[in-house]
C-alpha positions as CSV (number, residue, x, y, z in Angstrom):
1,M,4.9,-3.1,18.6
2,P,5.9,-6.2,16.6
3,A,3.9,-7.1,13.5
4,A,2.5,-10.3,15.1
5,A,1.2,-8.2,18.0
6,I,-0.7,-5.9,15.7
7,A,-2.9,-8.9,14.6
8,H,-4.4,-8.9,18.1
9,L,-5.8,-5.3,17.8
10,P,-9.6,-5.1,17.8
11,S,-10.2,-3.6,14.4
12,R,-8.8,-3.4,10.9
13,E,-8.5,0.4,11.4
14,A,-6.4,0.0,14.5
15,R,-4.2,-2.6,12.8
16,M,-3.7,-0.3,9.8
17,E,-2.7,2.6,12.1
18,A,-0.3,0.4,14.1
19,F,1.2,-1.1,10.9
20,V,1.8,2.3,9.3
21,E,3.4,3.5,12.5
22,L,5.7,0.4,12.6
23,W,6.6,0.7,8.9
24,W,7.3,4.5,9.2
25,S,9.4,4.1,12.3
26,A,11.5,1.4,10.6
27,F,11.9,2.8,7.0
28,S,11.4,6.5,6.9
29,A,15.1,7.1,7.5
30,F,16.0,4.9,4.5
31,G,14.3,6.9,1.7
32,V,10.7,6.1,2.2
33,S,8.7,9.4,1.7
34,W,5.2,8.2,2.4
35,A,3.4,5.0,3.4
36,G,-0.2,4.3,3.8
37,F,-3.3,2.3,3.0
38,Y,-6.0,2.8,0.4
39,V,-9.2,1.0,1.1
40,D,-11.4,-0.3,-1.8
41,C,-15.0,1.0,-1.9
42,P,-16.4,-1.1,-4.8
43,E,-19.8,0.7,-4.6
44,E,-18.1,3.9,-5.8
45,P,-17.4,4.8,-9.4
46,D,-14.0,3.5,-10.6
47,S,-12.6,7.0,-10.7
48,E,-13.2,7.4,-6.9
49,R,-13.0,3.8,-5.7
50,M,-10.0,3.9,-3.4
51,I,-10.2,5.9,-0.2
52,L,-7.2,7.0,1.9
53,G,-6.8,5.2,5.2
54,A,-4.0,5.2,7.8
55,R,-0.8,6.9,6.5
56,R,2.5,8.6,7.4
57,P,3.7,11.3,7.4
58,G,0.5,13.0,6.1
59,P,-2.4,13.1,3.8
60,A,-2.3,12.2,0.1
61,C,-4.8,12.1,-2.8
62,S,-8.2,10.7,-1.9
63,P,-10.3,9.3,-3.4
64,I,-8.3,7.8,-6.3
65,G,-9.4,5.8,-9.2
66,I,-8.3,2.2,-10.0
67,H,-6.4,3.3,-13.1
68,G,-3.2,4.0,-11.2
69,A,-0.6,1.8,-9.6
70,C,-2.8,1.2,-6.5
71,G,-5.7,0.2,-8.6
72,Q,-3.6,-2.1,-10.7
73,A,-2.3,-3.9,-7.6
74,L,-5.9,-4.1,-6.2
75,V,-7.5,-5.6,-9.3
76,S,-4.6,-7.9,-10.2
77,R,-4.1,-9.0,-6.5
78,Q,-0.4,-8.8,-7.3
79,T,2.4,-6.7,-5.7
80,L,3.5,-3.9,-8.0
81,V,7.1,-2.6,-7.8
82,V,7.5,0.5,-9.8
83,R,11.2,1.3,-10.3
84,D,10.5,4.7,-11.9
85,V,7.0,6.2,-11.8
86,A,7.7,8.1,-15.0
87,D,7.5,4.8,-16.8
88,L,3.7,4.7,-15.9
89,G,2.9,7.8,-18.0
90,A,-0.8,8.9,-17.8
91,G,-1.6,5.9,-15.5
92,Y,0.4,7.4,-12.7
93,I,-1.5,9.4,-10.0
94,A,1.1,11.9,-8.6
95,C,0.1,12.9,-5.1
96,D,3.6,14.2,-4.5
97,P,5.5,15.3,-7.6
98,R,8.8,14.4,-5.9
99,D,8.0,10.7,-5.8
100,R,10.1,8.6,-8.1
101,S,9.4,5.0,-7.1
102,E,6.6,3.0,-5.5
103,L,5.7,-0.3,-4.0
104,V,2.1,-1.4,-3.8
105,V,1.0,-4.6,-2.0
106,P,-2.6,-5.8,-2.1
107,C,-4.4,-6.7,1.1
108,L,-6.5,-9.8,0.9
109,T,-9.4,-11.2,2.9
110,P,-9.2,-14.8,4.1
111,E,-11.3,-15.6,1.0
112,G,-8.6,-14.0,-1.2
113,H,-10.6,-10.9,-2.2
114,P,-8.7,-7.5,-2.1
115,W,-10.0,-5.0,0.5
116,G,-7.3,-2.5,-0.1
117,V,-3.6,-1.9,-0.7
118,F,-0.6,-0.8,1.2
119,D,1.3,1.8,-0.7
120,V,4.9,3.0,-0.2
121,D,6.6,5.8,-2.0
122,S,10.2,7.1,-2.3
123,H,11.7,10.2,-3.8
124,Q,14.5,8.0,-5.3
125,V,14.3,5.9,-8.5
126,G,14.7,2.2,-7.9
127,S,14.2,2.3,-4.1
128,F,12.1,-0.9,-4.1
129,H,12.7,-4.5,-5.3
130,A,10.7,-7.7,-5.5
131,S,12.1,-8.9,-2.2
132,D,10.7,-5.7,-0.6
133,G,7.3,-6.6,-1.8
134,T,7.6,-10.2,-0.6
135,A,8.7,-9.0,2.9
136,C,5.9,-6.4,3.1
137,Q,3.3,-9.0,2.1
138,E,4.7,-11.3,4.9
139,L,4.5,-8.5,7.5
140,L,1.0,-7.6,6.4
141,C,0.0,-11.3,6.9
142,L,1.6,-11.4,10.4
143,A,-0.2,-8.1,11.3
144,G,-3.6,-9.7,10.4
145,L,-4.1,-7.3,7.5
146,S,-3.7,-9.8,4.6
147,Q,-3.6,-13.4,3.6
148,P,-1.0,-15.0,1.3
149,A,-1.9,-14.6,-2.3
150,R,-3.3,-17.7,-3.9
151,S,-1.7,-19.1,-7.0
């Protein structure tokens, strides 16, 4: 299913499932070890604020706090490209100890508020670049899961 067709699915949950399936089928053979959404639950304590949504190939940590890479991208509303997760030190939430790099793209409402993030991991250092973040953000917008970040 093309990203633009995902936008016509009836719910955010259905769009998240279809988007993860599309992403996984396109990129799992190229070093992506995990891809999925974390949904913001602002009513929860900061240490348990992000809940796992649609993902491939399987479960990950949930809930997670906003102190990690996903939380940083959520709060800042900026894409985060982590060349080497070891550089994050204590701020890194290691769901899979083999992961070495990460891409986290915030998902924004039409009003520009973050509702969650799309998180992608790799077992290789340096798997992601700024251009990957830009392309992912564009695909999330096409799929009806985000809006362009406001300057």
